[in-house]
C-alpha positions, 0 to 999 in steps of 0.5 A: 500500500502506498505510504502518504508520509513517504510521498510527502517527504519527497515534497518536503525535500524539494521545499528544503532545497529551494527555500529562497525561491519559495520564500520560506524558511526551515529550522531544525530544533534541538531535538532534531525535528524540522519546522518549515515556516511558510508564512508566519515570519516569511512571505511564502507564495503561490508555489509554496502554497501548491507544495503545502497543499500537495503535502496535505494530500499526501502527495496524491494530487496534482495541483495548479494555480490559474487566473480566471475571472468572476463577473469580469474581475480577475482572480487566482484559482486553484485547480486539483485532481486526485485518483485516490480521493478517500486516502488523499482527502480523508486519510491525509488532508482533513484537519482531523487533529487538534494539537494542543500542547501547553499554550500552543494550538494548531489544527493538524492536517497531512499524512502524520494523521495516518500514523497517529490515527487521528481520528481512528474511525476515519482510517477504519472507514477508508480501510487505510494504514500507513507505515513510515519512519517519517511523519509529515504534518501541516499546521494551520497556525500563527506561531511556529511549534517548539520542541515540546510540540514536535516531541508530542507529535513524534510520540503520537506517531511513534517515530523519532523526533528527528524524523518529524517535519512540520510545514506551518502557515497562518490562515491570513497568508498567501500559503494559508489561503491557497491551502484552504481553497485546495481543500475543495475536493476534500470538503465535498468528500467529507460532506458526502461521508458525513451524510452516509455515502461510502467514500470508497465508492469515489473513484476520482475527484477534481476541483476548482476554487478561487483563492481568497485575497488576504482580507485582514487577520486570521479570523477575517481570513477564516471567513473569506477562505471558507466563502471561497469554497462555500460560494464558488468552489466546484467539484467533479466526482466520478463514482461507482454508484450514485445515491440520491443523498448526494443532492444534499452535499452543496452548501446551499442546502444549509439553513445558514447559507446566504451570508459571508461566513464571518457574519454567520460566525459573528451572529453565532457569537463566534461559536462553531457549534452554533453553525449548521455543519451542512454549510461546510461544503462546495458551492456546486458538485457534478457526479458522474455515475459509472454504473449508469453513465449519467452525471448529476449536478447539484448546487450553484455558484454565488458571486454576489456573496463572494464579492461581499466576503472578499471586500471587492471595490468596483 
């Protein structure tokens, strides 16, 4: 079985070889662990964002950034595809590991989750296990982890600290914005799984999503990056068998749909648990059923809410 940590290490090595070109910076800690700053104290950029996103997906996706327009306004878009959707998206990319050590907190994504089994039920559902001496984790955080944090990750993954590599980027950074829009396929597959569809029936997935401009601090950026997916992200999936429940995947099936996410979050007193979880989904999906040859389309793109979220001045 393919090792997503081993594949991610190939990408990490590329990042370490081209730090200056990528506008990133690595640091080896006293315990031997390596932290790669992709936007905390450095600018980062689109290329670093692509590599960060590929690490998140365990090296099982092809990713590109293109320019396109929304209502005649130019934007950067991320486009991606994977032929291993369950493992790449649920087994690796899903932000399924909340890392809290002392005063440090970050949401953990990437292949290290498969070694730590965070959460275990995900790996039972997709029937995947990884075996690697390396652990590669992606942290969405505004601070870099210290030795204690990396030691914790090493212990949970059952690897030596010197074999732990963390790529780190805050939400309000170019890399942060790229990697969140790069979750467009994962958002669809996660929602499908949550409503009862078997992710092992998904053969391939492709997605396209605008990359949110930097609109402010991490809290504001969390709003705009989520809106990129919820109001203008689109996904094409090839599946072995279509199910009627898939019409409930797009974000417009949520009772909270229709306003920028920051406003929804503010109305909920910044309490995630008060927000309808059905909102966290792509704007539109198309599902090609291999068993019948039919393709089903659900959801819609919404430029009006997106422009409000992005603070576009026309």
